[in-house]
ZADOTI-838437 format. One record per residue (C-alpha): residue number from 0; residue in one letter; x, y, z. Coordinates in steps of 0.2 Angstrom, whole numbers. Example, Ala and Ser with C-alpha at 12.3 -4.5 7.8 and 13.67 -1.06 7.14 Angstrom:
# residues 2
- 0, a, 62, -22, 39
- 1, s, 68, -5, 36
***
This chain:
# residues 273
- 0, m, -15, 56, -79
- 1, s, -24, 36, -82
- 2, v, -9, 22, -84
- 3, i, -19, 21, -101
- 4, k, -20, 37, -107
- 5, k, 1, 41, -103
- 6, a, 3, 21, -112
- 7, t, -5, 30, -128
- 8, v, 4, 48, -127
- 9, l, 20, 37, -124
- 10, f, 18, 26, -140
- 11, a, 10, 38, -149
- 12, k, 25, 49, -146
- 13, c, 35, 31, -154
- 14, f, 29, 32, -169
- 15, v, 27, 50, -174
- 16, i, 48, 49, -170
- 17, s, 49, 31, -179
- 18, a, 41, 35, -191
- 19, v, 49, 52, -195
- 20, i, 70, 46, -194
- 21, t, 61, 29, -201
- 22, q, 57, 42, -217
- 23, a, 72, 53, -218
- 24, v, 85, 39, -215
- 25, l, 75, 33, -232
- 26, f, 77, 46, -241
- 27, i, 93, 50, -236
- 28, g, 99, 33, -244
- 29, d, 90, 36, -259
- 30, l, 101, 49, -262
- 31, l, 115, 42, -258
- 32, e, 110, 26, -267
- 33, f, 115, 15, -252
- 34, k, 108, -2, -259
- 35, p, 100, -8, -240
- 36, v, 87, 5, -235
- 37, r, 82, 4, -254
- 38, y, 75, -13, -250
- 39, k, 57, -13, -251
- 40, t, 55, -23, -234
- 41, s, 69, -7, -230
- 42, g, 55, 2, -220
- 43, a, 47, -8, -210
- 44, l, 63, -16, -203
- 45, i, 71, 1, -198
- 46, f, 52, 6, -190
- 47, l, 50, -9, -179
- 48, v, 67, -5, -174
- 49, l, 64, 13, -169
- 50, f, 48, 7, -160
- 51, g, 55, -6, -150
- 52, f, 70, 6, -144
- 53, l, 64, 21, -142
- 54, s, 46, 11, -132
- 55, i, 58, 5, -119
- 56, a, 70, 16, -119
- 57, l, 54, 31, -113
- 58, l, 47, 15, -104
- 59, m, 61, 15, -91
- 60, k, 63, 34, -92
- 61, e, 42, 36, -86
- 62, r, 41, 21, -76
- 63, r, 37, 25, -55
- 64, p, 55, 25, -46
- 65, r, 60, 12, -37
- 66, f, 52, 7, -17
- 67, p, 66, 9, -7
- 68, q, 60, -7, 1
- 69, r, 75, -17, 8
- 70, k, 82, -3, 18
- 71, a, 64, 2, 26
- 72, s, 63, -13, 30
- 73, a, 80, -13, 39
- 74, i, 73, 2, 48
- 75, l, 60, -8, 54
- 76, i, 63, -22, 60
- 77, n, 82, -14, 70
- 78, e, 73, 3, 74
- 79, g, 53, 0, 72
- 80, y, 45, 18, 62
- 81, t, 61, 31, 65
- 82, l, 63, 47, 56
- 83, q, 74, 39, 49
- 84, l, 60, 26, 37
- 85, y, 53, 42, 35
- 86, e, 66, 56, 27
- 87, l, 71, 40, 15
- 88, l, 50, 40, 11
- 89, k, 49, 57, 8
- 90, k, 65, 55, -6
- 91, w, 54, 42, -14
- 92, v, 40, 51, -17
- 93, k, 50, 67, -23
- 94, k, 54, 56, -38
- 95, c, 37, 50, -40
- 96, d, 32, 68, -41
- 97, k, 44, 70, -54
- 98, k, 38, 55, -61
- 99, g, 18, 58, -59
- 100, f, 15, 44, -45
- 101, s, 12, 56, -34
- 102, n, -4, 53, -28
- 103, t, -1, 32, -29
- 104, a, 18, 35, -17
- 105, r, 8, 49, -7
- 106, l, -4, 32, -3
- 107, t, 8, 21, 3
- 108, y, 17, 35, 10
- 109, a, -1, 40, 22
- 110, e, -1, 21, 25
- 111, y, 17, 20, 35
- 112, l, 13, 37, 41
- 113, v, -6, 30, 50
- 114, s, 7, 13, 56
- 115, g, 19, 22, 63
- 116, g, 4, 33, 72
- 117, r, 9, 47, 64
- 118, i, -11, 55, 62
- 119, d, -10, 72, 58
- 120, e, 5, 71, 45
- 121, s, -6, 53, 39
- 122, f, -20, 65, 36
- 123, e, -10, 76, 27
- 124, a, -2, 65, 14
- 125, l, -22, 62, 12
- 126, s, -28, 75, 9
- 127, e, -15, 80, -4
- 128, i, -23, 65, -18
- 129, n, -34, 65, -27
- 130, f, -45, 52, -27
- 131, s, -53, 54, -40
- 132, s, -37, 47, -51
- 133, l, -34, 33, -39
- 134, y, -40, 16, -46
- 135, d, -55, 8, -36
- 136, d, -43, -7, -27
- 137, q, -32, 13, -21
- 138, k, -48, 20, -16
- 139, r, -51, 4, -6
- 140, i, -31, 6, 2
- 141, f, -38, 26, 3
- 142, f, -54, 25, 15
- 143, n, -45, 9, 25
- 144, c, -31, 22, 28
- 145, c, -43, 36, 34
- 146, l, -53, 24, 45
- 147, y, -38, 19, 53
- 148, a, -29, 34, 57
- 149, a, -47, 43, 64
- 150, l, -49, 27, 75
- 151, l, -31, 30, 81
- 152, s, -36, 45, 85
- 153, g, -49, 41, 100
- 154, d, -59, 52, 87
- 155, k, -75, 41, 87
- 156, e, -86, 54, 78
- 157, a, -72, 56, 61
- 158, a, -74, 39, 58
- 159, e, -91, 36, 59
- 160, k, -94, 47, 48
- 161, i, -79, 41, 37
- 162, y, -87, 26, 40
- 163, k, -104, 29, 32
- 164, t, -94, 40, 15
- 165, a, -83, 23, 16
- 166, k, -93, 7, 15
- 167, p, -97, 4, 0
- 168, w, -81, 2, -4
- 169, l, -74, -7, 10
- 170, l, -86, -20, 5
- 171, s, -84, -22, -10
- 172, s, -66, -29, -12
- 173, s, -62, -43, -23
- 174, d, -41, -43, -15
- 175, k, -34, -57, -4
- 176, n, -23, -44, 4
- 177, i, -35, -30, 6
- 178, t, -47, -37, 11
- 179, s, -39, -47, 24
- 180, s, -32, -27, 29
- 181, i, -51, -19, 27
- 182, k, -58, -32, 39
- 183, n, -46, -28, 52
- 184, t, -48, -9, 53
- 185, l, -68, -14, 53
- 186, g, -65, -24, 68
- 187, f, -56, -11, 79
- 188, f, -70, -1, 70
- 189, e, -81, -12, 79
- 190, y, -74, -15, 92
- 191, t, -74, 5, 98
- 192, r, -91, 3, 92
- 193, g, -93, -12, 108
- 194, n, -101, -24, 97
- 195, l, -86, -36, 103
- 196, v, -95, -50, 92
- 197, k, -93, -43, 74
- 198, a, -76, -38, 80
- 199, e, -70, -53, 81
- 200, e, -80, -59, 68
- 201, l, -72, -47, 58
- 202, l, -51, -49, 64
- 203, v, -55, -71, 61
- 204, q, -62, -67, 44
- 205, s, -44, -53, 43
- 206, i, -35, -69, 50
- 207, e, -41, -82, 32
- 208, n, -36, -70, 21
- 209, a, -22, -63, 28
- 210, r, -4, -64, 19
- 211, s, 4, -45, 28
- 212, e, 14, -54, 41
- 213, e, 7, -38, 51
- 214, v, -11, -37, 48
- 215, l, -8, -58, 55
- 216, c, 2, -51, 73
- 217, d, -10, -35, 73
- 218, n, -27, -49, 71
- 219, w, -21, -61, 83
- 220, l, -17, -45, 96
- 221, a, -34, -40, 94
- 222, l, -43, -53, 97
- 223, s, -33, -57, 114
- 224, a, -38, -37, 121
- 225, l, -55, -45, 112
- 226, y, -51, -60, 121
- 227, l, -48, -53, 139
- 228, d, -63, -42, 137
- 229, t, -76, -57, 139
- 230, d, -67, -66, 150
- 231, r, -58, -80, 140
- 232, p, -40, -81, 147
- 233, l, -35, -94, 137
- 234, y, -38, -89, 124
- 235, a, -33, -72, 126
- 236, k, -17, -83, 131
- 237, m, -16, -94, 116
- 238, a, -18, -77, 102
- 239, v, -3, -70, 110
- 240, e, 5, -84, 107
- 241, n, -1, -83, 89
- 242, a, 6, -66, 85
- 243, s, 26, -70, 89
- 244, f, 24, -81, 75
- 245, y, 22, -67, 65
- 246, a, 29, -51, 76
- 247, s, 45, -48, 60
- 248, d, 47, -31, 68
- 249, y, 54, -17, 80
- 250, t, 38, -10, 84
- 251, l, 25, -26, 82
- 252, k, 39, -36, 96
- 253, q, 34, -20, 105
- 254, k, 16, -24, 106
- 255, l, 18, -39, 108
- 256, e, 30, -35, 126
- 257, r, 12, -26, 128
- 258, a, -2, -41, 125
- 259, k, 12, -53, 138
- 260, s, 11, -38, 150
- 261, l, -7, -39, 153
- 262, v, -11, -59, 147
- 263, e, -2, -64, 164
- 264, e, -7, -45, 173
- 265, d, -25, -54, 171
- 266, y, -17, -72, 176
- 267, r, -10, -64, 190
- 268, q, -27, -57, 196
- 269, r, -39, -69, 194
- 270, l, -24, -81, 205
- 271, g, -25, -69, 219
- 272, a, -46, -66, 216
***
């Protein structure tokens, strides 16, 4: 059920319940000849108070469970994408299931699975999502997640099929955060295709739109590899240095160390040539 439909049903329930209770209070007040509830404005006031109270109570009950951001961030910073993190996320997904937020919760869960390299599990989580119930930007995130997972798995044929289906969605977002993530994935995609000029263009565009430290770090690390492939060692060194400013968690720091090693190895080889 969409958010609009949920809100409509919720407020309809509040309206009916408030109206019934208001009428009951007025009826009882008349029987008991209780003066305060016999004034003309009493019914409206009782209804408004009840409607407001019930609306707030039901909204609190129906809202999506809070994402465990603080705990998840602490695990990522100190340990990376561990079993502990995924157990934490699974518990959150189960809570969301009970409140009717299965699709959006599974989409978030799939993103974490992909980032942690759990490709098969990410595809399983994505397959459980009712795509038609997602908002447009959520559909873009869905396709971006699918494409990135296919690329990480090394399945170029699957990546091409996903891109063909997803292209209209991936190239039409106006949200800067989503755009930066998509361009990062598309840059990776073009890199695997051997289109290095296009890949570089997309990665630079992603940096220009990025707000996330993870996306910024990944972009600079990808550029460092691309610069090495195109015989630009000084640019590669600069890209790694830029990435170091955004390597804020355990996994990103590991990626950074690997990139530094590649740049240093390239430098040593050039000295020995």
